[in-house]
Every structure is written in C-alpha cells, then in structure tokens.
Short mmCIF file of the C-alpha atoms (twelve columns), coordinates in Angstrom:
data_MODEL
# 
_entry.id   MODEL 
# 
loop_
_atom_site.group_PDB 
_atom_site.id 
_atom_site.type_symbol 
_atom_site.label_atom_id 
_atom_site.label_alt_id 
_atom_site.label_comp_id 
_atom_site.label_asym_id 
_atom_site.label_seq_id 
_atom_site.Cartn_x 
_atom_site.Cartn_y 
_atom_site.Cartn_z 
_atom_site.pdbx_PDB_model_num 
ATOM 1   C CA . MET A 1   64.195  -9.341  57.446 1 
ATOM 2   C CA . PRO A 2   61.403  -9.729  54.859 1 
ATOM 3   C CA . ALA A 3   57.841  -9.916  55.984 1 
ATOM 4   C CA . ILE A 4   56.291  -13.233 56.554 1 
ATOM 5   C CA . ASP A 5   54.080  -12.824 53.085 1 
ATOM 6   C CA . ALA A 6   57.548  -11.754 51.381 1 
ATOM 7   C CA . LEU A 7   58.675  -14.955 52.298 1 
ATOM 8   C CA . SER A 8   55.894  -17.160 50.876 1 
ATOM 9   C CA . ARG A 9   56.445  -19.737 47.743 1 
ATOM 10  C CA . ASP A 10  53.780  -20.104 45.092 1 
ATOM 11  C CA . HIS A 11  53.507  -24.077 45.585 1 
ATOM 12  C CA . PRO A 12  53.270  -26.020 48.738 1 
ATOM 13  C CA . ASP A 13  56.956  -27.148 49.021 1 
ATOM 14  C CA . PRO A 14  57.672  -30.353 51.635 1 
ATOM 15  C CA . TYR A 15  61.327  -29.781 51.098 1 
ATOM 16  C CA . ALA A 16  61.603  -26.104 52.374 1 
ATOM 17  C CA . ALA A 17  59.790  -26.990 55.462 1 
ATOM 18  C CA . GLY A 18  61.187  -25.446 58.959 1 
ATOM 19  C CA . LEU A 19  64.530  -24.343 57.328 1 
ATOM 20  C CA . PRO A 20  65.134  -20.670 56.972 1 
ATOM 21  C CA . PRO A 21  63.463  -19.468 53.389 1 
ATOM 22  C CA . LEU A 22  66.549  -17.528 52.112 1 
ATOM 23  C CA . GLU A 23  68.962  -20.172 52.745 1 
ATOM 24  C CA . VAL A 24  66.717  -22.467 50.908 1 
ATOM 25  C CA . ASP A 25  66.385  -19.913 48.041 1 
ATOM 26  C CA . ARG A 26  70.173  -19.685 48.060 1 
ATOM 27  C CA . GLN A 27  70.966  -23.729 48.015 1 
ATOM 28  C CA . ARG A 28  68.489  -24.027 45.173 1 
ATOM 29  C CA . VAL A 29  70.135  -21.303 42.873 1 
ATOM 30  C CA . VAL A 30  73.698  -22.441 43.756 1 
ATOM 31  C CA . HIS A 31  72.549  -25.979 42.867 1 
ATOM 32  C CA . CYS A 32  70.705  -25.824 39.584 1 
ATOM 33  C CA . ALA A 33  71.929  -26.206 36.621 1 
ATOM 34  C CA . ALA A 34  71.691  -22.925 34.944 1 
ATOM 35  C CA . PHE A 35  74.094  -21.384 37.908 1 
ATOM 36  C CA . ARG A 36  76.757  -24.256 36.595 1 
ATOM 37  C CA . ARG A 37  76.634  -23.259 33.032 1 
ATOM 38  C CA . LEU A 38  77.620  -19.736 34.388 1 
ATOM 39  C CA . GLN A 39  81.461  -20.885 34.203 1 
ATOM 40  C CA . HIS A 40  81.406  -21.279 30.522 1 
ATOM 41  C CA . LYS A 41  79.477  -18.174 29.782 1 
ATOM 42  C CA . THR A 42  81.211  -15.555 28.599 1 
ATOM 43  C CA . GLN A 43  81.300  -12.007 30.852 1 
ATOM 44  C CA . VAL A 44  83.264  -10.273 28.129 1 
ATOM 45  C CA . PHE A 45  86.174  -11.829 26.409 1 
ATOM 46  C CA . VAL A 46  84.181  -14.892 24.426 1 
ATOM 47  C CA . ALA A 47  85.465  -18.134 25.162 1 
ATOM 48  C CA . PRO A 48  88.696  -17.008 26.755 1 
ATOM 49  C CA . ASP A 49  91.755  -19.005 26.818 1 
ATOM 50  C CA . SER A 50  93.386  -17.564 29.387 1 
ATOM 51  C CA . ASP A 51  92.268  -18.048 33.627 1 
ATOM 52  C CA . HIS A 52  92.918  -14.348 34.198 1 
ATOM 53  C CA . PHE A 53  89.591  -13.270 32.546 1 
ATOM 54  C CA . ARG A 54  86.247  -13.445 34.493 1 
ATOM 55  C CA . THR A 55  83.458  -15.595 33.320 1 
ATOM 56  C CA . ARG A 56  79.763  -15.423 33.852 1 
ATOM 57  C CA . LEU A 57  79.975  -17.302 37.122 1 
ATOM 58  C CA . THR A 58  83.083  -15.537 38.578 1 
ATOM 59  C CA . HIS A 59  81.154  -11.838 37.602 1 
ATOM 60  C CA . THR A 60  78.261  -13.960 39.466 1 
ATOM 61  C CA . LEU A 61  80.388  -14.349 42.792 1 
ATOM 62  C CA . GLU A 62  81.891  -11.024 42.581 1 
ATOM 63  C CA . VAL A 63  78.562  -9.022  42.442 1 
ATOM 64  C CA . ALA A 64  77.269  -11.503 45.644 1 
ATOM 65  C CA . HIS A 65  80.097  -10.486 47.853 1 
ATOM 66  C CA . LEU A 66  80.086  -7.074  47.277 1 
ATOM 67  C CA . SER A 67  75.938  -6.833  47.474 1 
ATOM 68  C CA . ARG A 68  76.623  -8.611  50.620 1 
ATOM 69  C CA . ALA A 69  79.150  -6.123  52.102 1 
ATOM 70  C CA . ILE A 70  77.002  -3.030  50.928 1 
ATOM 71  C CA . ALA A 71  74.382  -4.896  52.730 1 
ATOM 72  C CA . ALA A 72  75.947  -5.060  55.810 1 
ATOM 73  C CA . ARG A 73  76.929  -1.562  55.922 1 
ATOM 74  C CA . LEU A 74  73.751  -0.504  55.403 1 
ATOM 75  C CA . GLU A 75  71.900  -2.788  57.739 1 
ATOM 76  C CA . LEU A 76  69.892  -4.523  54.710 1 
ATOM 77  C CA . ASP A 77  69.021  -8.025  54.356 1 
ATOM 78  C CA . SER A 78  72.603  -9.556  53.468 1 
ATOM 79  C CA . ASP A 79  70.977  -13.232 52.689 1 
ATOM 80  C CA . LEU A 80  68.481  -11.606 50.506 1 
ATOM 81  C CA . CYS A 81  70.968  -9.684  48.440 1 
ATOM 82  C CA . GLU A 82  73.468  -12.475 48.171 1 
ATOM 83  C CA . VAL A 83  70.645  -14.705 46.817 1 
ATOM 84  C CA . VAL A 84  69.490  -12.118 44.110 1 
ATOM 85  C CA . ALA A 85  72.893  -11.634 43.218 1 
ATOM 86  C CA . LEU A 86  73.655  -15.228 42.950 1 
ATOM 87  C CA . ALA A 87  70.651  -15.365 40.428 1 
ATOM 88  C CA . HIS A 88  70.821  -12.169 38.538 1 
ATOM 89  C CA . ASP A 89  72.434  -13.691 35.392 1 
ATOM 90  C CA . LEU A 90  70.699  -17.395 35.458 1 
ATOM 91  C CA . GLY A 91  69.108  -16.084 32.256 1 
ATOM 92  C CA . HIS A 92  72.135  -15.141 30.262 1 
ATOM 93  C CA . PRO A 93  72.731  -16.585 26.902 1 
ATOM 94  C CA . PRO A 94  76.083  -17.986 25.735 1 
ATOM 95  C CA . PHE A 95  78.541  -15.090 24.097 1 
ATOM 96  C CA . GLY A 96  77.890  -11.996 26.800 1 
ATOM 97  C CA . HIS A 97  76.194  -9.113  25.636 1 
ATOM 98  C CA . ALA A 98  76.634  -10.412 22.005 1 
ATOM 99  C CA . GLY A 99  74.509  -13.521 22.500 1 
ATOM 100 C CA . GLU A 100 71.625  -11.547 24.035 1 
ATOM 101 C CA . GLN A 101 71.810  -9.008  20.833 1 
ATOM 102 C CA . ALA A 102 71.527  -11.799 18.427 1 
ATOM 103 C CA . LEU A 103 69.017  -13.798 20.353 1 
ATOM 104 C CA . SER A 104 66.778  -10.367 20.357 1 
ATOM 105 C CA . ALA A 105 67.432  -9.563  17.016 1 
ATOM 106 C CA . CYS A 106 65.976  -13.432 16.286 1 
ATOM 107 C CA . LEU A 107 62.890  -13.224 18.125 1 
ATOM 108 C CA . ARG A 108 62.055  -9.117  16.710 1 
ATOM 109 C CA . GLU A 109 59.016  -10.545 15.748 1 
ATOM 110 C CA . HIS A 110 58.042  -12.366 19.120 1 
ATOM 111 C CA . GLY A 111 58.793  -9.219  21.490 1 
ATOM 112 C CA . GLY A 112 62.736  -9.463  21.788 1 
ATOM 113 C CA . PHE A 113 65.018  -11.292 24.251 1 
ATOM 114 C CA . GLU A 114 66.301  -9.482  27.737 1 
ATOM 115 C CA . HIS A 115 68.091  -11.947 30.159 1 
ATOM 116 C CA . ASN A 116 66.757  -10.687 33.343 1 
ATOM 117 C CA . GLN A 117 62.864  -11.936 32.303 1 
ATOM 118 C CA . HIS A 118 64.860  -15.165 31.198 1 
ATOM 119 C CA . ALA A 119 66.270  -15.617 34.783 1 
ATOM 120 C CA . LEU A 120 62.636  -15.241 35.876 1 
ATOM 121 C CA . ARG A 121 61.588  -18.106 33.538 1 
ATOM 122 C CA . VAL A 122 64.690  -20.385 34.766 1 
ATOM 123 C CA . VAL A 123 63.822  -20.285 38.109 1 
ATOM 124 C CA . GLU A 124 59.963  -20.166 38.027 1 
ATOM 125 C CA . LEU A 125 59.608  -22.907 34.926 1 
ATOM 126 C CA . LEU A 126 62.829  -24.380 33.198 1 
ATOM 127 C CA . GLU A 127 64.284  -25.815 36.469 1 
ATOM 128 C CA . HIS A 128 62.545  -28.384 37.725 1 
ATOM 129 C CA . PRO A 129 64.553  -30.290 40.074 1 
ATOM 130 C CA . TYR A 130 61.123  -31.550 42.183 1 
ATOM 131 C CA . PRO A 131 58.430  -33.851 41.218 1 
ATOM 132 C CA . GLU A 132 55.474  -31.735 42.936 1 
ATOM 133 C CA . PHE A 133 56.163  -28.544 41.285 1 
ATOM 134 C CA . ARG A 134 58.221  -26.727 38.332 1 
ATOM 135 C CA . GLY A 135 60.585  -23.957 39.176 1 
ATOM 136 C CA . LEU A 136 62.908  -23.812 42.113 1 
ATOM 137 C CA . ASN A 137 59.921  -22.177 43.691 1 
ATOM 138 C CA . LEU A 138 61.719  -19.110 45.275 1 
ATOM 139 C CA . THR A 139 60.332  -16.697 47.751 1 
ATOM 140 C CA . ARG A 140 58.216  -14.333 46.442 1 
ATOM 141 C CA . ILE A 141 60.767  -11.646 47.930 1 
ATOM 142 C CA . THR A 142 63.666  -13.244 45.820 1 
ATOM 143 C CA . ARG A 143 61.776  -13.524 42.579 1 
ATOM 144 C CA . GLU A 144 60.590  -9.816  43.103 1 
ATOM 145 C CA . CYS A 145 64.215  -8.671  43.181 1 
ATOM 146 C CA . ILE A 146 65.102  -10.512 40.112 1 
ATOM 147 C CA . ALA A 147 62.162  -9.261  38.119 1 
ATOM 148 C CA . LYS A 148 63.162  -5.428  39.179 1 
ATOM 149 C CA . HIS A 149 66.647  -5.488  39.015 1 
ATOM 150 C CA . GLU A 150 67.870  -2.890  36.687 1 
ATOM 151 C CA . THR A 151 71.378  -1.840  35.588 1 
ATOM 152 C CA . ARG A 152 72.560  -0.357  31.974 1 
ATOM 153 C CA . PHE A 153 72.692  -3.853  30.874 1 
ATOM 154 C CA . ASP A 154 68.884  -5.041  32.505 1 
ATOM 155 C CA . ARG A 155 65.670  -3.219  32.083 1 
ATOM 156 C CA . PRO A 156 62.552  -4.965  33.783 1 
ATOM 157 C CA . GLY A 157 60.264  -6.568  31.822 1 
ATOM 158 C CA . PRO A 158 56.619  -7.663  32.155 1 
ATOM 159 C CA . HIS A 159 55.856  -9.864  34.785 1 
ATOM 160 C CA . PRO A 160 53.081  -10.139 37.722 1 
ATOM 161 C CA . LEU A 161 56.140  -9.073  40.389 1 
ATOM 162 C CA . GLN A 162 55.817  -5.973  38.826 1 
ATOM 163 C CA . ASP A 163 53.724  -4.614  40.693 1 
ATOM 164 C CA . GLY A 164 54.350  -0.595  40.278 1 
ATOM 165 C CA . ARG A 165 55.923  -0.572  43.324 1 
ATOM 166 C CA . PRO A 166 59.806  0.513   43.779 1 
ATOM 167 C CA . ALA A 167 62.158  -2.308  43.996 1 
ATOM 168 C CA . PRO A 168 63.023  -3.630  47.814 1 
ATOM 169 C CA . PRO A 169 66.331  -1.668  48.585 1 
ATOM 170 C CA . GLU A 170 68.132  -4.640  48.760 1 
ATOM 171 C CA . SER A 171 67.446  -5.332  44.906 1 
ATOM 172 C CA . ARG A 172 68.885  -1.789  44.331 1 
ATOM 173 C CA . ALA A 173 71.817  -2.706  46.319 1 
ATOM 174 C CA . VAL A 174 72.517  -5.423  43.629 1 
ATOM 175 C CA . ASP A 175 71.992  -3.248  40.786 1 
ATOM 176 C CA . LEU A 176 74.499  -1.281  42.332 1 
ATOM 177 C CA . ALA A 177 76.751  -4.284  42.751 1 
ATOM 178 C CA . ASP A 178 76.652  -5.322  39.556 1 
ATOM 179 C CA . ARG A 179 77.206  -1.718  38.195 1 
ATOM 180 C CA . VAL A 180 80.405  -1.432  40.118 1 
ATOM 181 C CA . ALA A 181 81.776  -4.964  39.972 1 
ATOM 182 C CA . TYR A 182 81.754  -4.938  36.000 1 
ATOM 183 C CA . ALA A 183 83.452  -1.749  35.510 1 
ATOM 184 C CA . LEU A 184 86.371  -2.903  37.816 1 
ATOM 185 C CA . HIS A 185 87.055  -6.026  36.979 1 
ATOM 186 C CA . ASP A 186 86.222  -5.203  33.359 1 
ATOM 187 C CA . LEU A 187 89.214  -2.504  33.870 1 
ATOM 188 C CA . GLN A 188 91.633  -5.569  35.111 1 
ATOM 189 C CA . ASP A 189 90.454  -7.951  32.547 1 
ATOM 190 C CA . GLY A 190 91.095  -4.719  29.953 1 
ATOM 191 C CA . LEU A 191 94.848  -4.525  31.310 1 
ATOM 192 C CA . TYR A 192 95.584  -8.111  31.145 1 
ATOM 193 C CA . ALA A 193 94.199  -8.296  27.702 1 
ATOM 194 C CA . GLY A 194 96.472  -5.105  26.657 1 
ATOM 195 C CA . LEU A 195 93.501  -3.469  25.092 1 
ATOM 196 C CA . LEU A 196 93.698  -0.813  27.947 1 
ATOM 197 C CA . THR A 197 97.106  1.067   28.734 1 
ATOM 198 C CA . LEU A 198 97.997  3.222   31.403 1 
ATOM 199 C CA . ASP A 199 97.956  6.103   29.307 1 
ATOM 200 C CA . ASP A 200 94.197  5.235   28.696 1 
ATOM 201 C CA . LEU A 201 93.601  5.677   32.671 1 
ATOM 202 C CA . ARG A 202 95.316  8.825   32.971 1 
ATOM 203 C CA . SER A 203 92.052  10.771  31.871 1 
ATOM 204 C CA . VAL A 204 89.837  8.312   34.478 1 
ATOM 205 C CA . ARG A 205 89.864  10.453  37.862 1 
ATOM 206 C CA . LEU A 206 88.774  7.275   39.954 1 
ATOM 207 C CA . TRP A 207 91.720  5.374   38.893 1 
ATOM 208 C CA . ARG A 208 94.327  8.189   38.595 1 
ATOM 209 C CA . ASP A 209 93.217  9.096   42.434 1 
ATOM 210 C CA . ALA A 210 93.679  5.038   43.455 1 
ATOM 211 C CA . TYR A 211 96.985  4.259   41.789 1 
ATOM 212 C CA . ASP A 212 100.510 5.119   42.952 1 
ATOM 213 C CA . GLY A 213 102.606 2.886   41.465 1 
ATOM 214 C CA . PRO A 214 104.782 3.417   37.891 1 
ATOM 215 C CA . CYS A 215 103.378 4.923   34.640 1 
ATOM 216 C CA . SER A 216 105.860 3.220   32.452 1 
ATOM 217 C CA . ALA A 217 105.109 0.826   29.637 1 
ATOM 218 C CA . GLY A 218 106.354 -2.155  31.462 1 
ATOM 219 C CA . ASP A 219 104.978 -4.699  33.653 1 
ATOM 220 C CA . GLU A 220 105.670 -2.801  37.183 1 
ATOM 221 C CA . TRP A 221 101.857 -2.085  37.485 1 
ATOM 222 C CA . ARG A 222 100.889 -5.518  37.667 1 
ATOM 223 C CA . GLY A 223 101.955 -5.581  41.335 1 
ATOM 224 C CA . ARG A 224 99.940  -2.274  41.852 1 
ATOM 225 C CA . LEU A 225 96.980  -2.985  39.992 1 
ATOM 226 C CA . ARG A 226 94.992  -4.904  43.020 1 
ATOM 227 C CA . PRO A 227 95.537  -2.448  45.584 1 
ATOM 228 C CA . ALA A 228 94.689  0.356   43.228 1 
ATOM 229 C CA . ILE A 229 91.047  -1.541  42.476 1 
ATOM 230 C CA . ASP A 230 90.866  -2.257  46.358 1 
ATOM 231 C CA . ARG A 231 91.373  1.562   47.213 1 
ATOM 232 C CA . MET A 232 88.737  2.050   43.967 1 
ATOM 233 C CA . LEU A 233 86.384  -0.277  45.855 1 
ATOM 234 C CA . ARG A 234 86.435  0.905   49.441 1 
ATOM 235 C CA . ARG A 235 85.716  4.718   48.167 1 
ATOM 236 C CA . ILE A 236 82.907  3.763   45.818 1 
ATOM 237 C CA . VAL A 237 81.156  1.453   48.671 1 
ATOM 238 C CA . ASP A 238 82.282  4.416   51.447 1 
ATOM 239 C CA . ASP A 239 80.038  6.519   48.965 1 
ATOM 240 C CA . ILE A 240 76.802  4.304   48.695 1 
ATOM 241 C CA . VAL A 241 76.877  3.744   52.738 1 
ATOM 242 C CA . ALA A 242 77.107  7.462   52.876 1 
ATOM 243 C CA . THR A 243 74.664  8.180   50.601 1 
ATOM 244 C CA . GLY A 244 72.245  5.381   51.604 1 
ATOM 245 C CA . THR A 245 72.617  6.240   55.171 1 
ATOM 246 C CA . ALA A 246 71.245  9.753   54.365 1 
ATOM 247 C CA . ALA A 247 68.631  8.413   52.506 1 
ATOM 248 C CA . ALA A 248 67.397  6.620   55.399 1 
ATOM 249 C CA . VAL A 249 67.331  9.557   57.706 1 
ATOM 250 C CA . ARG A 250 65.221  11.036  55.116 1 
ATOM 251 C CA . ARG A 251 62.706  8.078   55.293 1 
ATOM 252 C CA . ARG A 252 62.546  7.985   58.906 1 
ATOM 253 C CA . GLU A 253 62.043  12.023  59.139 1 
ATOM 254 C CA . THR A 254 59.381  11.680  56.145 1 
ATOM 255 C CA . PRO A 255 57.296  8.604   56.200 1 
ATOM 256 C CA . ASP A 256 55.776  9.371   52.847 1 
ATOM 257 C CA . LEU A 257 59.254  8.875   51.067 1 
ATOM 258 C CA . ARG A 258 59.226  5.115   52.309 1 
ATOM 259 C CA . GLU A 259 57.807  4.211   48.770 1 
ATOM 260 C CA . THR A 260 60.072  6.599   46.121 1 
ATOM 261 C CA . PRO A 261 62.808  5.036   44.273 1 
ATOM 262 C CA . SER A 262 65.001  7.808   45.063 1 
ATOM 263 C CA . THR A 263 65.597  6.661   48.918 1 
ATOM 264 C CA . GLY A 264 67.394  3.479   48.621 1 
ATOM 265 C CA . PRO A 265 70.920  2.993   47.945 1 
ATOM 266 C CA . ALA A 266 72.433  5.110   45.759 1 
ATOM 267 C CA . LEU A 267 75.759  6.312   44.052 1 
ATOM 268 C CA . SER A 268 76.196  10.149  44.544 1 
ATOM 269 C CA . ALA A 269 75.827  12.308  41.865 1 
ATOM 270 C CA . GLU A 270 79.881  12.866  42.276 1 
ATOM 271 C CA . MET A 271 80.344  9.112   42.507 1 
ATOM 272 C CA . ALA A 272 78.216  8.406   39.579 1 
ATOM 273 C CA . ALA A 273 79.949  11.042  37.082 1 
ATOM 274 C CA . LEU A 274 83.299  9.279   38.411 1 
ATOM 275 C CA . ILE A 275 82.483  5.723   37.314 1 
ATOM 276 C CA . ASP A 276 80.252  7.248   33.874 1 
ATOM 277 C CA . GLU A 277 84.119  8.546   32.981 1 
ATOM 278 C CA . LEU A 278 85.329  4.884   33.839 1 
ATOM 279 C CA . ASP A 279 82.404  3.051   31.876 1 
ATOM 280 C CA . ALA A 280 83.267  5.512   28.674 1 
ATOM 281 C CA . CYS A 281 87.002  4.749   28.788 1 
ATOM 282 C CA . LEU A 282 85.838  0.592   28.995 1 
ATOM 283 C CA . VAL A 283 83.857  1.387   26.168 1 
ATOM 284 C CA . SER A 284 86.282  2.835   23.916 1 
ATOM 285 C CA . ARG A 285 88.925  0.637   24.574 1 
ATOM 286 C CA . VAL A 286 87.545  -2.446  25.675 1 
ATOM 287 C CA . TYR A 287 84.177  -2.706  24.102 1 
ATOM 288 C CA . ARG A 288 84.501  -1.329  20.832 1 
ATOM 289 C CA . SER A 289 88.128  -2.679  20.811 1 
ATOM 290 C CA . GLU A 290 88.709  -4.524  16.991 1 
ATOM 291 C CA . LEU A 291 89.087  -8.016  19.182 1 
ATOM 292 C CA . LEU A 292 86.276  -7.873  20.718 1 
ATOM 293 C CA . GLN A 293 84.167  -6.499  18.229 1 
ATOM 294 C CA . ALA A 294 85.532  -9.490  15.623 1 
ATOM 295 C CA . ALA A 295 84.801  -11.956 18.348 1 
ATOM 296 C CA . ASP A 296 81.265  -10.846 19.417 1 
ATOM 297 C CA . ALA A 297 80.648  -10.581 15.385 1 
ATOM 298 C CA . GLN A 298 81.542  -14.267 15.411 1 
ATOM 299 C CA . ALA A 299 79.306  -14.971 18.030 1 
ATOM 300 C CA . ARG A 300 76.595  -13.438 16.841 1 
ATOM 301 C CA . GLU A 301 76.715  -15.067 13.396 1 
ATOM 302 C CA . VAL A 302 77.008  -18.933 15.091 1 
ATOM 303 C CA . LEU A 303 74.113  -18.344 17.856 1 
ATOM 304 C CA . SER A 304 72.158  -16.766 14.597 1 
ATOM 305 C CA . ALA A 305 72.527  -19.585 12.526 1 
ATOM 306 C CA . LEU A 306 71.873  -22.283 15.094 1 
ATOM 307 C CA . PHE A 307 68.674  -20.313 16.499 1 
ATOM 308 C CA . ALA A 308 67.313  -20.170 12.540 1 
ATOM 309 C CA . ALA A 309 68.627  -23.931 11.910 1 
ATOM 310 C CA . LEU A 310 66.706  -25.618 14.823 1 
ATOM 311 C CA . VAL A 311 63.258  -23.362 14.472 1 
ATOM 312 C CA . ALA A 312 63.699  -24.375 10.725 1 
ATOM 313 C CA . ARG A 313 64.703  -28.487 11.731 1 
ATOM 314 C CA . PRO A 314 63.195  -28.915 15.311 1 
ATOM 315 C CA . GLU A 315 64.364  -32.635 14.969 1 
ATOM 316 C CA . HIS A 316 67.522  -31.781 15.888 1 
ATOM 317 C CA . LEU A 317 66.319  -30.222 19.346 1 
ATOM 318 C CA . PRO A 318 66.970  -32.989 22.211 1 
ATOM 319 C CA . PRO A 319 63.884  -34.939 22.986 1 
ATOM 320 C CA . ARG A 320 63.138  -33.278 26.219 1 
ATOM 321 C CA . PHE A 321 62.522  -29.944 24.361 1 
ATOM 322 C CA . ARG A 322 60.595  -31.424 21.511 1 
ATOM 323 C CA . ARG A 323 58.295  -32.254 24.010 1 
ATOM 324 C CA . ARG A 324 57.553  -28.967 25.302 1 
ATOM 325 C CA . VAL A 325 56.567  -27.677 21.650 1 
ATOM 326 C CA . ASP A 326 52.968  -28.253 21.722 1 
ATOM 327 C CA . GLU A 327 53.050  -26.328 25.464 1 
ATOM 328 C CA . PHE A 328 54.826  -23.664 24.536 1 
ATOM 329 C CA . GLY A 329 55.401  -23.281 20.676 1 
ATOM 330 C CA . LEU A 330 58.502  -24.035 19.223 1 
ATOM 331 C CA . VAL A 331 60.272  -20.442 18.982 1 
ATOM 332 C CA . ARG A 332 59.686  -20.324 22.514 1 
ATOM 333 C CA . VAL A 333 61.624  -23.836 23.014 1 
ATOM 334 C CA . VAL A 334 64.321  -22.665 20.566 1 
ATOM 335 C CA . THR A 335 64.839  -19.791 22.641 1 
ATOM 336 C CA . ASP A 336 64.855  -21.901 26.110 1 
ATOM 337 C CA . TYR A 337 67.358  -24.144 24.533 1 
ATOM 338 C CA . VAL A 338 69.775  -22.028 22.685 1 
ATOM 339 C CA . ALA A 339 69.604  -19.428 25.769 1 
ATOM 340 C CA . GLY A 340 70.823  -21.945 28.188 1 
ATOM 341 C CA . MET A 341 73.978  -23.087 26.357 1 
ATOM 342 C CA . THR A 342 77.042  -22.768 27.265 1 
ATOM 343 C CA . ASP A 343 79.580  -21.093 25.079 1 
ATOM 344 C CA . ARG A 344 81.532  -24.374 23.986 1 
ATOM 345 C CA . TYR A 345 78.128  -26.310 23.775 1 
ATOM 346 C CA . CYS A 346 76.839  -23.812 21.567 1 
ATOM 347 C CA . MET A 347 79.609  -23.875 18.922 1 
ATOM 348 C CA . ASP A 348 79.231  -27.404 19.125 1 
ATOM 349 C CA . GLU A 349 75.441  -27.625 18.651 1 
ATOM 350 C CA . HIS A 350 76.062  -25.073 15.451 1 
ATOM 351 C CA . ALA A 351 78.954  -27.589 13.682 1 
ATOM 352 C CA . ARG A 352 76.455  -30.656 14.484 1 
ATOM 353 C CA . VAL A 353 73.013  -29.007 13.136 1 
ATOM 354 C CA . LEU A 354 74.968  -26.865 10.392 1 
ATOM 355 C CA . GLY A 355 77.701  -29.430 9.693  1 
# 
C-alpha cells in the first residue's frame, strides 16, 4: 500500500471521504468519458470492420489484467497497477499512433503532442464531473505513475510530478504489461488479418518454442493460437517475476539501491532480446505493411486537415470548447477537442467542417 501522502488529492473531495483511495481512482477512470471513447479508438487497425481486432479499450483491459497478475506475483500493489493501466491511454488521439504522429506534426511549433502527457491533462483538467474541482482529482501516486509511464511509444514529458526520482515499481510493472500485451495481441491480430504467416514467425524463437501446431498454409493454426500465446505469456511473466525477485533481494541487501531505476520489475536481458525479435517481425510484416501504411496515411491526412480547418475557422468548435479559448488559447483548445475524438467522430467532423 502506498504511503498516506502518496494517496493525497490536490483538492478537498467530499465524494471520496471514507472510501478506499485507489478504489475511488479506479471508479473515476472507468466512469469518465475519455475511457468510454477508447472503445472506438484504433489500436493498430484503423476503423476495424471485424470484431476480432483489438481497439484501444480492449488493449487497455488486457494491460490492466496483466498488470494485476505481475503485481500479485511480485507483492506490489495490484489496485494501483490496475488503475494506472486503466488510465494509461486516456490521452490517445484517434487513429492510433498515426493520429498521434499527425497531431504532433500539427503542433510542431507548439511543443508537439505526446499522448501520455495528454492523459494527465485529461485526468487533471478536461474531465470535470464534479462541481467543486476540475479533473478527476486522482491520488498523487496514480498521477505520478501516469506521468512516468515509459515504453517504446511513451516518453515522459515535463510535469510537476516528474521530480527526478525513479518511477514507482507499480508504474514499471504497467510499462512491462503494456509492452508485453501489445506484442502478443498484435501477433494474434496480425495472423487474423493475414499480414503475418506461420512462415514469417519461424524466425521468432519465442513463438517457435510455444507453438506446437501444424505449419501448413491452412486454418489449422487457429485452434492452436491461444494456447501458444498463453505459453508465451506465462514464460514472459515468469521471467519478470524471477528478475523482479532478484532485484528485491538486492534492495534488501543494499538499501542504497532502493532508489535506482534498475531495481524495479524488469525483463531479463535474454527475454528482452526475445521480445525485440518478435517486435522486429511485427514492424516488418504488420506495422509497415502496405495495408496499414495506406490506412495510416489516410488517417494522418484526415486528422491534419480537420485540425487546420478548426484553427482557421473556430466557429466550428462546439460552444463549450469555444468558451475555453480565452483561457487556454485556440491551438490548445483545438488540440483538446481533436485528441478526444473517436475514429468515427473524427471522420464525421472532417466531413462536416470540410464538406
């Protein structure tokens, strides 16, 4: 359980009085509008027309489940891991990483855009379900973990909670769960989409060690896919637990190590190399496939054109956003509006504003 001061909130909060602090945080994240919108935001496949593919919401739920599993094995705070995982993508714009790239390009002269930083803006300002304060008034430890979330696609940015200290171990557990979840579910989605083949995966040792089905070009692999992914997942989690347990022993034996980044949950060097191998296959066969490249290019064009049109013609902003312009500036308000959109709402607004 985090220390009492870590569970403090920025504002007096009559709605949280007497309730478990992290339970309140989880309830507020799950009930907020930004969380609901994740169901219609891209994970990898833009505007998927098949129920098989992940969305940003199902990715988030898988990260939350895996985070709790890692936390339980390492005797970390499972509730903290879960709420951080549930909140970690609240700032993601429409169209996945293509949308983030487009938005960052639109804001090149204004510091760019990073969805992790925007997630903090969502929970600290943009969501405002209570009249006494803006934001969700989450505990300090939850916001610190969001601020320090770091993976290949997440880079912590300037924030008062970026205090120079290493991220809490629960934050690192979520970082790992995020990386593992997207690697494994993108493998599954890539196979379902026909972008990956069994031949492509022959060079991926992690897959090769786990898959015991036929290697023919037929559909027989489908019945063997989930067991193979489960074996991969168990192997990875066991590695995280073994590495984290060894780090905990070092912390106990050498107290000065307590504040060093290398002593939290981590992958062993061997396992990190195996996952890198899987990532390289996904980059080559899925993320850089002609299908996804074409969809991403269209998504960037739509989002960029809409952003420019709203800056040029702010009368198209909803009234509640126009009222914020004097306080935050037009570019910031347009960013908040566009970043909060779902894929389909962005397409609809593009059609409305640009005809």
